C-alpha positions in Angstrom: 0.0 0.0 0.0 1.4 3.4 -1.0 1.6 6.1 1.6 1.8 9.8 0.9 5.1 11.5 1.7 5.7 15.2 2.3 9.0 16.4 0.9 10.6 19.8 1.0 13.9 21.5 0.2 14.9 24.8 1.8 18.0 26.9 1.5 19.2 29.1 4.4 22.4 30.7 5.8 24.2 30.5 9.1 26.7 33.1 10.2 30.3 32.0 10.5 31.0 34.5 13.3 29.1 37.1 15.2 31.8 39.6 14.2 31.2 39.4 10.4 28.2 39.1 8.1 29.9 36.2 6.2 27.5 33.2 6.2 27.6 29.6 5.1 24.8 28.4 2.8 23.0 25.2 3.9 20.1 23.1 2.4 17.5 21.6 4.7 15.8 18.4 3.6 12.4 17.7 5.1 10.6 14.3 4.8 7.3 13.9 6.8 8.4 16.5 9.2 11.8 15.1 9.8 14.8 17.3 9.0 18.4 17.0 8.0 20.9 19.6 6.8 23.8 19.6 4.3 26.4 22.3 3.9 26.9 23.6 0.4 30.4 24.7 1.4 29.7 28.1 -0.2 29.8 31.5 1.5 27.8 34.6 1.0 27.4 38.0 2.7 24.3 37.9 4.9 23.3 41.3 3.4 23.1 39.7 -0.1 21.0 36.7 1.0 17.2 36.7 0.1 15.7 34.7 3.0 12.3 34.4 1.5 13.5 33.1 -1.9 16.4 31.1 -0.6 18.8 32.6 -3.1 21.4 35.4 -3.5 20.3 38.9 -4.4 21.5 40.8 -7.4 22.7 40.0 -10.9 26.5 40.0 -10.5 28.6 37.2 -11.9 29.2 35.8 -8.4 25.4 36.0 -7.6 24.5 34.2 -10.8 27.1 31.4 -10.2 25.9 30.8 -6.6 22.2 30.7 -7.7 23.0 28.3 -10.5 24.7 26.0 -8.0 21.8 26.3 -5.6 19.4 25.3 -8.4 21.6 22.3 -9.3 21.5 21.1 -5.7 17.7 21.5 -5.6 17.3 19.5 -8.9 19.6 16.8 -7.7 17.7 16.4 -4.4 14.4 16.2 -6.2 15.9 13.7 -8.6 17.1 11.6 -5.6 13.6 11.7 -4.1 12.0 10.7 -7.5 14.5 7.8 -8.0 13.6 6.3 -4.6 9.9 6.6 -5.4 10.3 4.8 -8.7 12.4 2.0 -7.1 9.8 1.6 -4.3 12.4 2.3 -1.7 11.7 3.6 1.8 11.8 7.4 1.7 13.3 9.1 4.7 15.5 12.0 5.4 18.4 9.6 5.6 17.7 7.7 2.4 17.2 10.9 0.3 20.4 12.4 1.8 22.4 9.2 1.1 21.2 9.0 -2.5 22.1 12.7 -3.0 25.6 12.2 -1.5 26.1 8.9 -3.4 26.7 6.9 -0.2 23.8 4.5 -0.5 24.1 1.0 -1.9 22.7 2.2 -5.2 25.7 4.3 -5.7 28.6 2.0 -5.0 32.0 3.2 -6.3 34.7 1.7 -8.5 37.2 1.6 -5.6 34.6 -0.1 -3.4 34.3 -2.8 -6.0 38.0 -3.2 -6.3 38.3 -3.4 -2.5 35.6 -6.0 -2.2 37.2 -8.1 -5.0 40.7 -8.0 -3.3 39.3 -8.8 0.1 37.1 -11.7 -1.0 39.7 -13.1 -3.4 42.5 -13.0 -0.9 42.2 -16.7 -0.1 41.4 -17.7 -3.7 44.0 -15.9 -5.9 47.8 -16.3 -5.6 49.8 -13.5 -4.1 51.3 -12.7 -7.5 47.8 -12.4 -9.1 46.6 -10.2 -6.3 49.6 -8.0 -6.7 48.7 -7.6 -10.4 45.2 -6.5 -9.4 46.7 -3.9 -7.1 48.8 -2.6 -9.9 45.6 -2.3 -12.0 43.9 -0.6 -9.1 46.7 2.0 -8.9 46.4 2.7 -12.6 42.6 3.1 -12.3 43.1 5.6 -9.4 45.5 7.7 -11.3 43.3 7.6 -14.4 40.2 8.7 -12.6 42.0 11.4 -10.8 43.6 12.7 -14.0 40.6 12.5 -16.3 37.6 13.0 -14.0 39.4 15.2 -11.3 38.0 13.0 -8.5 39.4 10.4 -6.1 36.8 7.8 -6.9 33.9 7.4 -9.4 30.4 5.9 -9.0 29.8 2.6 -10.8 26.7 4.0 -12.5 29.0 6.5 -14.3 31.0 3.7 -16.0 30.3 3.2 -19.7 32.1 1.9 -22.8 33.7 5.3 -23.2 35.3 4.9 -19.8 37.0 1.6 -21.0 38.3 3.2 -24.2 39.6 6.3 -22.3 41.3 4.0 -19.8 42.9 2.0 -22.7 44.2 5.3 -24.2 45.5 6.4 -20.8 47.5 3.1 -20.5 48.8 3.5 -24.1 50.6 6.7 -23.1 52.4 5.1 -20.1 56.1 4.2 -20.6 57.4 0.7 -20.4 53.9 -0.9 -20.9 53.6 -3.0 -24.1 50.3 -4.1 -25.7 50.0 -7.4 -23.9 50.7 -5.7 -20.5 48.0 -3.1 -21.3 45.6 -5.9 -22.3 46.1 -7.7 -19.0 45.1 -4.5 -17.1 41.9 -4.2 -19.3 41.3 -7.9 -18.8 41.4 -7.5 -15.0 39.1 -4.5 -15.3 36.6 -6.5 -17.3 36.6 -9.2 -14.6 35.9 -6.5 -12.0 32.9 -5.3 -14.1 31.5 -8.9 -14.4 31.8 -9.1 -10.6 29.9 -5.8 -10.2 27.1 -7.2 -12.4 26.9 -10.4 -10.3 26.8 -8.4 -7.1 24.0 -6.2 -8.7 26.1 -3.1 -8.1 26.2 -2.6 -11.8 23.0 -2.7 -13.9 25.0 -3.6 -17.0 28.6 -4.5 -17.9 30.3 -1.4 -19.4 33.1 -3.5 -20.8 31.1 -6.3 -22.3 31.7 -5.2 -25.9 35.4 -4.5 -25.5 37.5 -7.1 -27.4 40.9 -7.9 -26.0 43.6 -8.2 -28.6 46.8 -9.8 -27.4 49.9 -9.9 -29.6 51.2 -13.4 -30.3 54.5 -13.8 -28.4 57.2 -16.1 -29.6 58.4 -18.3 -26.8 62.2 -18.3 -26.8 64.1 -21.5 -25.8 67.5 -23.1 -26.0 68.3 -25.3 -28.9 69.9 -28.7 -28.4 73.3 -27.3 -29.2 72.8 -24.3 -26.9 71.6 -26.5 -24.0 74.6 -28.8 -24.5 77.0 -25.8 -24.5 75.4 -24.5 -21.3 75.6 -28.0 -19.6 79.2 -28.8 -20.5 81.0 -25.5 -20.4 83.5 -24.9 -17.5 82.6 -21.9 -15.4 84.9 -20.2 -12.9 82.5 -18.4 -10.5 80.6 -20.6 -8.0 77.5 -18.4 -8.3 77.5 -19.0 -12.1 77.9 -22.8 -11.6 75.0 -23.0 -9.2 72.7 -20.8 -11.3 73.6 -22.7 -14.4 72.9 -26.1 -12.8 69.5 -25.0 -11.4 68.6 -23.5 -14.8 69.5 -26.8 -16.4 67.5 -28.7 -13.8 64.5 -26.7 -14.8 65.3 -27.5 -18.5 64.9 -31.2 -17.7 61.9 -31.0 -15.3 59.9 -28.1 -16.8 59.3 -26.6 -13.3 59.0 -22.8 -12.9 61.3 -20.8 -10.7 58.9 -20.7 -7.7 58.3 -24.4 -7.9 62.0 -25.2 -8.0 62.6 -22.9 -5.1 60.1 -24.7 -3.0 61.3 -28.2 -3.6 62.4 -30.3 -0.6 63.4 -34.0 -0.3 59.8 -34.8 0.5 58.8 -33.9 -3.1 60.9 -36.9 -4.4 58.7 -40.0 -4.6 58.8 -43.4 -6.3 56.8 -43.3 -9.5 54.6 -46.1 -11.0 57.7 -47.3 -12.9 59.8 -47.6 -9.7 62.0 -44.7 -10.6 62.3 -41.3 -8.9 59.7 -38.6 -9.7 59.0 -35.1 -8.5 55.5 -34.8 -7.0 54.4 -31.2 -6.3 51.8 -28.5 -7.0 52.3 -25.5 -9.3 52.3 -22.4 -7.1 50.7 -20.4 -9.9 47.6 -22.6 -10.4 47.8 -25.2 -7.5 47.7 -27.9 -10.2 49.2 -31.2 -9.2 52.4 -32.1 -11.2 54.3 -35.4 -11.3 57.5 -35.4 -13.3 59.8 -38.4 -13.8 63.3 -37.3 -13.1 65.7 -37.6 -16.1 69.3 -38.5 -15.4 70.5 -34.9 -16.0 68.2 -33.7 -13.2 69.1 -36.6 -10.9 72.8 -35.7 -11.2 72.2 -32.1 -10.2 70.1 -33.2 -7.1 72.9 -35.6 -6.1 75.5 -32.9 -6.7 73.9 -30.5 -4.2 72.5 -32.9 -1.5 75.2 -31.9 1.0 75.4 -28.2 0.0 75.4 -26.1 3.3 72.4 -24.0 2.1 70.4 -27.2 1.3 71.3 -28.7 4.7 70.3 -25.5 6.5 67.1 -24.8 4.7 66.0 -28.4 4.0 65.6 -27.4 0.3 66.4 -29.7 -2.5 68.6 -27.2 -4.3 70.5 -24.0 -3.2 68.3 -21.6 -5.3 69.1 -17.9 -5.3 66.4 -15.2 -5.5 64.6 -14.9 -8.8 66.4 -11.6 -9.4 69.8 -13.1 -8.7 69.1 -16.2 -10.8 68.2 -14.1 -13.8 71.3 -11.9 -13.3 73.7 -14.9 -13.1 72.0 -16.6 -16.1 72.5 -13.5 -18.2 76.1 -13.3 -17.1 76.7 -17.0 -18.0 75.0 -16.8 -21.4 77.1 -13.6 -22.2 80.3 -15.5 -21.3 79.3 -18.5 -23.4 78.2 -16.2 -26.3 74.7 -17.6 -26.4 72.9 -14.9 -28.3 69.6 -15.0 -26.5 68.0 -12.9 -23.8 67.5 -15.6 -21.2 65.5 -15.5 -18.0 64.8 -18.4 -15.7 61.4 -19.1 -17.4 63.2 -19.9 -20.7 64.2 -23.2 -19.0 60.6 -24.2 -18.8 60.2 -23.3 -22.5 63.3 -25.4 -23.3 61.8 -28.4 -21.5 58.6 -28.1 -23.6 60.4 -27.7 -26.9 63.9 -29.0 -27.1 63.7 -31.7 -24.4 60.2 -33.2 -24.9 58.3 -32.2 -28.1 61.3 -32.2 -30.3 62.1 -35.7 -29.2 58.6 -37.0 -30.0 56.9 -36.8 -26.6 53.2 -36.4 -27.3 51.7 -33.0 -26.7 49.2 -34.5 -24.2 52.0 -35.8 -22.1 53.9 -32.6 -22.3 50.8 -30.6 -21.2 50.5 -32.9 -18.1 54.2 -32.6 -17.2 53.9 -28.8 -17.4 50.8 -28.7 -15.3 48.8 -26.9 -17.9 45.0 -26.9 -17.3 44.3 -26.4 -21.0 46.1 -28.2 -23.8 45.7 -25.0 -25.9 48.4 -23.4 -23.7 50.8 -26.2 -24.6 50.0 -25.9 -28.3 51.9 -22.6 -28.3 55.1 -24.7 -28.0 53.9 -27.1 -30.7 53.8 -24.1 -33.1 57.4 -23.5 -32.4 58.1 -27.2 -33.2 56.2 -26.8 -36.5 58.5 -24.0 -37.5 61.4 -26.2 -36.7 59.9 -28.9 -38.9 59.5 -26.3 -41.6 63.1 -25.2 -41.3 64.3 -28.8 -41.4 62.2 -29.5 -44.5 63.7 -26.4 -46.2 67.1 -27.8 -45.5 66.1 -31.1 -46.9 64.6 -29.4 -50.0 67.8 -27.6 -50.6 69.8 -30.9 -50.3 67.4 -32.7 -52.7 67.6 -29.9 -55.2 71.4 -30.0 -55.0 71.4 -33.8 -55.5 69.0 -33.5 -58.5 71.2 -30.9 -60.2 74.2 -33.1 -59.7 72.4 -36.1 -61.3 71.3 -33.9 -64.2 74.8 -32.7 -64.8 76.2 -36.3 -64.7 73.7 -37.5 -67.2 74.2 -34.6 -69.7 
């Protein structure tokens, strides 16, 4: 049953001090006899205030500007009241005031959505993934402040233009390539989908935005380069250790964080009676079981009594990721391997040179790598296809050369 509601908006002033006639302008909201006041944060001389009309006297530029602002506040308050009526919401002084100020549930903000996501996903997402969301959050904050001149923005203000403008803002940032940019937009799209599910957003402003990632060539060591890395004599102990752990990853396919976490407990007897690694990928929590090849076993044996392994109970004396990458670069430079290597290249090498190139089925490689989708592994298969193409071109050249020799001998 509908009930009648009395609603009124009145503007008035209140002196700042008894010693001056300078006054602050306020608006009083009245609903069914209940009142609440909001400061407009504007000043006016008490002599220029028209108490009966609730506006500034005169036609000066300052008077017109103040009166325009007062009218805007009046319109927004009546709009807030009308919105609550249409939605069938309870209409009180508090609900009208909250709607006007944008603090009610109807007017959730972008940063409230990000905060809710990060809080609820804390136990679901990996620390590295959450860190990426925080980076996206920082970019959103800077973007909103620069473009909209505010600290935060209401979700109802988000539209497709916001997404495009955010993309253009990211384009202008230094040291951010297209794929890095797309990852930030991808995270923003996921936030929008969450907003819709929570019913904080009526519709997804980013639903029509198409992500466009550039295809990235996965670098890896060839058989010759891997052999050079394995067999070369190195002088520095730090280089020897970094090289050995990198090679270990080349023969197991484990990422840096997974190698770093290995202990003796992760070595188990496999179904064939030989030693396997049994662990979970830190990135996806996917269970991984990898039979240990001889090259990997030799490295484990080499470092089983290393002081750092004994002290930390770790399988290998792994340096920090930063140091590992630094030492690997120094080693490849010394050995004149013309590739920009990071530790993750070892995982790519396992997928290409060690397994796929030697005829291991892609389904097996996918399982060894701990991929949840075989499509991820097929990226490496495309690399192998190029190698097949190169090999066939070499064969074609040889056959053409042989045919020409035969033709000459028969002429």
